[in-house]
C-alpha positions in Angstrom: 0.2 -0.1 -0.2 2.1 3.6 -1.0 1.7 5.7 1.9 -0.7 9.5 0.5 2.0 12.5 1.4 0.7 15.3 1.4 1.3 19.1 2.1 0.6 22.4 2.7 1.3 25.7 1.4 1.5 29.1 3.6 1.4 32.3 1.1 1.3 35.3 3.6 0.0 38.0 1.6 0.2 41.3 3.0 -2.4 44.0 3.4 -3.0 47.2 4.7 -6.8 48.6 5.8 -7.9 52.2 4.1 -11.1 54.7 4.3 -12.4 53.3 0.6 -11.9 56.7 -1.4 -15.6 57.2 -2.7 -17.2 57.6 0.7 -17.3 60.2 3.1 -16.6 60.2 6.9 -19.2 61.6 9.2 -19.7 63.0 12.6 -22.6 63.5 15.1 -22.9 63.9 18.5 -25.6 63.2 20.8 -25.6 64.8 24.7 -25.8 62.0 27.3 -28.1 63.8 29.7 -31.0 64.6 26.8 -31.8 63.3 23.4 -30.5 66.2 22.3 -28.7 65.5 19.1 -26.2 67.3 16.3 -27.8 66.5 12.5 -24.5 64.3 10.9 -21.9 66.1 9.7 -19.7 65.5 6.5 -17.3 68.4 6.9 -15.6 68.0 9.7 -16.0 67.8 13.6 -15.4 71.1 14.1 -19.1 71.9 13.5 -20.6 69.5 15.1 -18.4 70.4 18.7 -19.3 74.0 18.7 -22.8 72.2 18.4 -22.1 70.7 21.1 -20.6 73.7 22.6 -23.6 75.6 22.3 -26.0 73.3 24.3 -23.8 73.1 26.9 -24.3 76.8 26.9 -27.8 76.9 27.3 -28.3 73.6 28.9 -26.0 73.3 31.0 -25.4 69.6 30.2 -21.3 68.9 29.8 -21.2 65.1 28.9 -21.5 64.5 25.0 -20.5 61.3 22.5 -19.7 62.0 19.5 -19.0 59.2 16.9 -17.4 59.4 13.4 -18.0 56.7 10.8 -16.8 56.2 8.6 -16.1 52.9 5.6 -13.1 50.4 5.1 -11.4 48.8 2.9 -9.0 45.8 2.2 -6.1 46.0 0.1 -3.6 43.4 -0.9 -0.2 46.6 -0.2 
């Protein structure tokens, strides 16, 4: 009887992850004390931060959850 010999070949291909070039990054925030929230902004986080500071000035609420949403793509290097 002939023995069956199996060989495995492992190939490692380097990859990297990056922001998807065809999508925008969205920024938004919500107050941790009430139901207030900003409208999503695709520009930069500065306008969302200003809205949070404005809300703090009007309500005294100082804690927010900030969210940055982006899409990613994995590509071979």
